[in-house]
N, C-alpha and C positions, 0 to 999 in steps of 0.2 A: 334487274331481276326483282320482281315483287316478292315480298315476304309472305309466308303462309297467313300470318295474322291479318295482313292487309287485304286478303281475298275473302275474309269471312265477314258477315254482318256484325254490327257492334256487340250484340248480346253474345254471339259465339266467340268473339275476340276476348271478351271478359272471362268466359269460361276457360278458354284455352290458356289465358294468362295465369289464372289461379292454379290451373293444373300443373303448369310448369314453365310459364312465361316463354312459350315456344316462339322463337324468332328465326327458326331454321329456314333458309331460302329453299324454294322448290327446285329440285334437281333430280336427275335419274337415280341418285343414291338415297333419296329421302322417301322411298316408297313406304317404309314402316311408319314414318311420321305422318305422311299423307293419309294412310289408311286409318291411323288412330284419330286424326283430325276429322276425317269423314264420319267415323262412328260417333265422335263427340257432337258433330253438327246434327246428325240424325237424332241423337238423344235429346237435343235441345229444340226439336221441331215445334214443341208446344210452348216455347218461350213467349210470354205475352208482351214483352217489351220489343220484340223484333218486328220490324215493319215489312220484312220480306214475305211475300205471298206468292203461291203458285198461280200462274195465269189461269183464268177460266177456260173452259172447253176449247175455244179457239182464240182468235186474235183479240187483243185488248182494245184496239182502235175502233172507232165508230165507222162502220161500213156505210157507204152512201146508198140511199134508196132512190131508184130512178123513176122519173116521170115517164109517161108513155112516149112522149116525144123524144126524150133522151134515149130510151131503150131502142126505139126505131132507128135513130141516128147512129148509135153505136153499132147496131147490127149492120146497117148499110155501110158504115166505114170499115168494118171488118172485111167486108166483101170487096169494096171498091179500092180502098187504100192499102189494105194489108193482104189482099189477094187470096183470102179464104174462099172456098167454094161453099155453097149451101150444103152440099153433101158432107163436107168436112165438119162443118159446124154442127150439123145434125148428128153425125156419128159421135163426136166428142160430147155433145149434150146428152144423148141417149145413154152412152156408157157411164157418164157421171151420175145419171139418175139411177141406173141399175146398181152402181157401186154404193150410192147413198142408201138405197133400199136394203142392200145386203148388210150394211152397217147397222141400220136402225131395226131391221127385222131379219136377223140371221135365220137360216133354215131351221135350227133347233128351237127357235122361239115360237113356231107355229103349233097350234093345238090340234089341227086336223091331221089325218093320217098321211096326206100328201101335201107338199108345199105349193098349193094352187094359188095363182094370182090372176085376177081379171084386169086386163089393160083396155081401157076405153079410149079410142082414138078419134080425133076430129079431122076435118078435111084439110087443114093447113099444116104449117111447120110444127105446131105443138103435137099434132097427130103423128107426124113423122118422127119426132123425138120419142113418142110412145112406142112406135114400131121398133125403133132401134133398141130402146130400153127392154122391150119384150125379148128380143133376140139375145141380148146379153144376159138377161135373167135366166133364160134357158141354158146358156153356157155355164152359168153359176150354179146350176142344179135345181132351179125352181121349175115349176110347171105352169107357164103362162098360157092363158087363152086371150084372144083378141076380139073385141067388138069394134068393127070399123064400118059403120053403116053408110058413110058417104065420103067419097074421096075424089080428088081431081084426076082427070085423065092425063096425067103427066108421067113421063118416064121414071122420074125419081121415086114417086110413090108406088108405081108398079113394081119397081125393083125392090124396094123395101118390103113390100108385101110378099113378093116371090121368095125373098131371102128367108122370111119367117115360115112360109109354107114349106120350103125345102128343109127346114129344121123341124118339121112335124109339129109346128105350133098351130093349134086349131083356131079357125076363125068362126065366131058364132054368127048365125043367121038372124038372131033376134036377141034382145037384151032380156035376161031373166028378171023376174020380179025381185024386189028388194029382199024378201024372205028367202027366196031360192038362192040368191047371191050369198046371203049370210050362211046358208047351209053348205054351199059348194066351194067357197073360196075363203082364203085367209086374209086377203088384202085386195083392194081395188086401186088401180092407178088411173087417175084422171088426167088424160092427155088430150082433152077436147079443144079448149080454147087457150090461146096464149096472150101475150101483151099487145097484140094488134087488135084484139076484140073490142068492140064497142056496141052499145045499144042492147037490144033484147035477143036472147037466144031463140032461134026459130026451129021449126020441126026438122028433123026428129030430135034435135038436141035439147029442146025445152023439156020434153018428156024424160029424156035420159038423165038430165040434171035432177028432175023431181024424184026419179027412182033412186039416184045416188044419195039424195038428201035423207032418205029413209033407211039406209043400210046401217047395221050395227057394227060390222067389222071395220077395221081401220081403213081410212081413205087417204091416199097420197096424191097430192096435186103437183103437176109439173109446172113450175114457174109462176103461174097465176091460177088460183082456184077458178074453175070454169064458171062463167056467169058474173064474176066479180068485176066491178069497175077497177081498172088497172091502177088507179091512184087512190080511190076512196074505199075500196073493199066492198063488202056486202054484209048487212046485218042478217038477212034472211036467206042468203045463198048457201052454197056448200060450206061446210065447216070441217075441213080436213084435219086429220090428226098429224099429218106429216106434209111439209111443204119443201119442195126442192127448187130453190131459186137458181136461175141460170145467168151467167155472166156477172150480174149483180142483182141484189133484191130489188123488186119494184116497190113503189110507194105503198101499194095495197098490203104488202107483207107486214107493215107496221100494225095492221089490224088482225094478224094471224094469232089465234089463241090455242093452237094445238100443242103437241108434245115435242115434236122434232122439227127443226128447221136446218136444212143443209144448203150449202152453196156449191154448185157444180159448174164445171166448165173452165178448166185450167188452161185457157187458150188466149186470154186477153194480153196483148203485148204491153209491156211496162209503159211504153210511151203513150199508148192510148189510155191506159189506166190513170196516168199522171194528168193527161189532158182533161179528162172528165172528173178528176179528183175522186176516184172510186174508193180509195182506201181499202182495197181488197185484203182479206186476211191471208196469212201465209198458209199454204197447203203443206201439211207435214209429209216429209219424205217424198215418195213418188205418187202420193194420193191425188185423185182428180175430183174429190169431193171433201168438203170440210164442214163440220157442224158449227152452226152459229149459236151464239148465246142468246137465249130468249130473254125478253124484258123481265119476266117474273123471276129469273134466276140470277139477275145482276144485283 
């Protein structure tokens, strides 16, 4: 049985010793002593000699940033080896994004009368994540609208679109100007391109990215800011205020200069995380999204 003094940092043990040289062992009958010791510990929280510090926002360990090849390989392995379906991964990713948005931008933080959010979706899996995100945002009490100008003729995307329409989420027929977006919405979600993107954005997405570069309201990018090189980032591309990495951050996230960086997707099997040395942070409680510590705050 450990003694109470052995469970306290050095500076606290000194204080407790001076107060009464307490060496009472911890037991069910020592509640009063434990309560007093807890108060003494809190009163000494500003002790300059104590090395014990509270951990920053999330995990202390260094999370691995993935190359494009690694991200693709891990995604393929989740499907082939671990038998996840694309639908499953997309649902988990989209829910993680909506949860992270609700944490960073709670409903009562918006300045406009209604909690409006514009979700811009691309033709691939990143766009699918955006559709799922919009659906969950609606369930969380937000008022999302979707701009989905080009999508594949695949059952999965048709179903995701229909689910949103059945929840009365409007689909825009055109993208408003940057000034009109600023007037109408509190937040824009960029779900256009993901980690498989390379080269230059083509129409209509090149113009969409140009419009989003000029908005003044917060921009949130899913996994990779659209138009960025997955590994090198982009100096003159989108500069989101909020980035939600999925599975693990991509190398381009090291160039992220915004306010909020979250990791979403609590679905990576421990064996797979160990194989690729992902060093994923611990998700608190039952959360599916966790805030990462930005370089500037370390």
